[in-house]
N, C-alpha and C positions, 0 to 999 in steps of 0.2 A: 755327841754330834749334833743334837737339835740345838743345843745350846749355841755352838759355833754358827750354825746356820740362822738362828734367831739374831745373834749378834750381828751379823753379816749383813742381813734384812735391814737391821734398825740402822747400821752405819750407811747402808745405801739410802734408806730413807731421810736421814739426817742430811747426806750431802744432796740429795736430790730436792730438799727444801731450800738448804743454803743455795744451791745453783738457781733454782727458781727465785729466790728473794734477791739474788743479786741481778737477776733479767729484770725483775720488776724496778728494782733500784736505778738500773741503767735506762730503762723505760722511762721512769719518772724524770730522771735527769734530762734526758732527750726531750721530752715534753716542756720542761721549763725552760731549756736553753731555746727550742722553737717559738715558744711564747714571747720570750726577751727578744728574739730575732725579727718576729714578726711585729712586735713594737716599735723595735727600731726602726724598720722599713717603713712602718705608717708616719713615724717621728721625722724621718728624712724625706718622705715623699711630701709631707706637708711642709718641710722646710724648703723644699727645691721648688715648690708651687709659689712660697712667699718670697724666695730669691728672683724668680722669673718675673713676678709681678713688680717688684721693687728694681729690678734690673730694666725693665720696660719703662718705668716712670722716670729713671735715671737717664736712660737713653733719651727720652723727649725731653728731660730738663737740659740736657749736653745740647740737644739741637738748638734750644733757644737762649744758651748761655753768652752766644756771642752779642746776641740783642741786647742781653741784659748789661753787659759791659759797656756797650755803645750808650746806653741809658746814663749809667753810672759815671761814665766819662764826661758826657755832656753836662750832667749837673754839678760836677766838681768843677770842669773848666768855666761853668756859668756862676761860681762861687755859691752855688745853693747846696751847701753842705748838709744842712738839716733835711733838707728832701733827699740828698743822697742817703744818709742815715737811715731814713725811714724806710727808703726803697731797700737796703741792704736788710733791715730788719724783718720785712715782708719777704725778701728771698730766702733768710734764715728759716722763717715758719715754713716754707714751701720745701724746704730740703730737710726739714726734721721728718718729712715722711719717708726719706730714704733710709732712716736708720733702722737697723734690725732689734725687733723686740725679743729676740733670744740672746740671753746672756749665759755664758757657759760658767761663769766665775773664774776663768782660767785666763790670765793675761797672756795674750799672745806676744806682744812687743814688750819688751823689758822697760821701766821707767828710765834707767840709766844706760844710756848708749851713745856711741860716738857718730851715728848716722845722723845726718840731717833729716829733721822732720818732712820737709818737702821733697827731699829725695826719696826718703822712705816710702813716702805716700805715692809717688810716682812709680816706683817699682812694685810695691805691693799690689796698688790697683791695677796697674798694666799685667802683672800676673795673673791676678783673679778673672780680669776681663777676657785675658787668653783662654783660661780654664772654662769660663761660661762659654765662650764661643765655640771651643772644642767640643763640648758637648751637645751643640746643635748637629753634630756630625754623627752622634751614635745613635745608631738605629737598632741593634739587636738587643740591647739590654737598657736599664734604667741608668740615666746619668747620674753622675755623683762628682762631688768635688771634696777633697780632703785637704786640709789645711794644718800645718804642724811648724812649730819654730823652737829653736833651741839657742840658747847663747853659751857659747865656750870661750870663756875668756873675752877676748876684744872681737871674736868673731860671733855674728848673728846670723843663723841659717834660717831660711824660710823654705818649706818644702810644700808644694802645692801639685797635687796629683788629682787627675780626672779620668773620667771612663773612656775617653777617646784612646783608641790603639794608634802604635807607631805609624802604621800604613796610612791610616785617617788623618794623622797629623802632618804626615807628607804633603797630601793631598790639599790641606787646608791652611797651610801656612801664609800668612800675611801679616800685615801691621808695621809699626814705625819702630818697634823694640824701644832701645833707651835713648832716642832720639829727643825724647821729652825732657831729660835732665838738664838742668841749668847750668 
């Protein structure tokens, strides 16, 4: 009888140790996941600050763009082509500030597509601008923008999601949509 009690106690201890080990393993996994999530949040916060800065710079540049076109048009009409080229080169240097230093290594837009580059630029930039503007209405949580794209045969699908909820979207709808397209 003592042998059975000792074996039962031994099995109980073994199960208790296994249970404790499993709980420690779960806790370690959760701790690792939390550390990774905190790192992602920090990275995304830094990225969103960078996006906001570049958005503000782009917005200021857009404000001046009409004037730049007038200057270029005047230079071309006056047959001062070299001055126009020099002016364009200066504008290119200024616009390089708007490039994002973050490279994921994943191409969002496939190199072989049937969509005209200008149309794709208009649709893509309009959608991103709308997502950025919608994030201005997010008060209760941190704003975010997620961009994904996939090509299925001849179809190229872009999904841009942001933190603005549907009720907020209804209140903030504005813009000109696809009227930009040529």
